C-alpha positions, 0 to 999 in steps of 0.5 A: 430341347430336342436333345434332352427330350431324346435322352429322356425318351430313351431313359423311359424306354429303358426303364419300361424295358427293364420293368417288363423283363423283371416281370417276365423273369419273375413270371418264368420263375413262378411257373418253374415247379418247386423242388420237391423233398428227396427221400434217399433209399439205400438198400442192401438188397435188390429191387423187391419184386413183392408187394407189402404183406405178412408172408414176404419172403425177401424184402420189407421195403414195399411196406415202408413205401406203402406207409409213406404213401398212407402218410400222404407222401406221393412221388412227383406230387409232394416228394421225390425218391432216389433208390440205390441198391447194393444187391447184397454186395455190401462193399458198394454201399459206401459209393452208393451213399456218397451218390445220395448225399451228392444229390442233395437228399433231404433224408436217407432211409437205410438199414443193416450194413447201410447205416454205417456207410450213410453215416460215414457219407454225411454228418448233416443229412438225417438218417432214418435207419429201419432197422439195424442191431442195437450195437450199430445204432448205439455206436451211431446215434451216440445216445439212444434216448436223444441222438447226438448226431444225425442218425436215428432209427430202430433196433432189430436185434439186441444182445439180451434177445441173442442170449435168450435164443441161445438159452432157449436152443440149450433147453430144446437141444440140450446136447448142443455143444458145438454152435456154428455162428453163420455171419456176414463179415461185411456187416459192421454190426457183427464185427464183435462176434462171437465175443459178445456171446462167448460169456453166455455160451460158456455158461451153457457149455457151448463152444462157439465156432465163427463161420463166414458167409457174405451171400448165397454164393458162399453158402457151400463153403460155409455149410462145408466148414460147419460139417468139418468143425463138427458143429451140432447146431447152427445160429443164422444171423439176421443179416439181409443176405443170410437170414433175411433171404428166403432162398438162403433160409431154405437152403440152410434149413434143408442142409441141416435137416439132412444132417440132424442139425437144429437151426436157430435165428433171431429172424422171424421167418427162419422157423417157417422156412425150415429151421427150428426156432425163430425168436425175432420181431416183425420187420414189416412193423419196424419198416412202418415206424421208420416211414413215420420217422421219415415223415417227421423229418420232412415236416422239420423234426430233428434226429435228436427229437426222435429216440431210437426205438427197440422192439417191444415184442419178440415173437418165438416160433418153434417148428415142431415138425422139424423137431420131430425130424431131428429127434427132439422133443420140445419141452412143454415150458418152451411150447407154453412160451411159444407165440407160434408152434409150427406143425 
């Protein structure tokens, strides 16, 4: 009997030990902080030094972050953020995108050339693009009204918008015959240029000259090429490292004014920074809309249920002061259509 009692006592003790340890483990797990949803941000540029505002010159990322906070997403409280910045070196984007995928991000927010890099890195993690060219999003989303994969977002530039800009340039500077298209060859959104605009240019009597520049350091050789080709106008593409860069906008504008060359761009800030015409949309508004899409993804909505949105309004800005310096008279028909006439 003594032996039986001893074995029973051991079994009871073992069971009690197991119950206590399970309780301790459960308590420890209960005290572990829950995993926060992770928003990955893949930026083509550098960490922004500005806050969100109407006169931002470099990055609209602060407006995206402000909008997320307004929607209730606070770092360390109910969401975590992972940032990767390519510092205008687009060749770094694929590796940075792969890093963010490896961190088990719940959603990736990016723009421009970052869209293709993110889409190549994952076909499962939702990707919100805010924004990129219409050509890029058409290719990555499959169907703009109902995306077929994991990519959706917002377009910034459409072919129709670019065609309209060429037509406005011809109205304002009718002698334009050789137009330099300054684009970033590393940006996949512009891989089919200048071919896309060639038919319209031919109708307007313009010859298109492709000028490549990856960032500000390429500007001296790009500007030298514009002069060598005898271009009499400049189209500055809305790439983050080109028209999206305040220093680039100003350098191109100053160089062009000295040579009496009009500068046009779909970037909304070019006219105010020394160019002649801007025909674009408000990037900060698009970034706030992108934050709303990220919010929906975090709440369980699928990319297929978030249609790609196109800008509903384009602002035409004409720099009348620059026009006078260039010896141009802005037609009344253009001034009447302009949302802003910079004196």
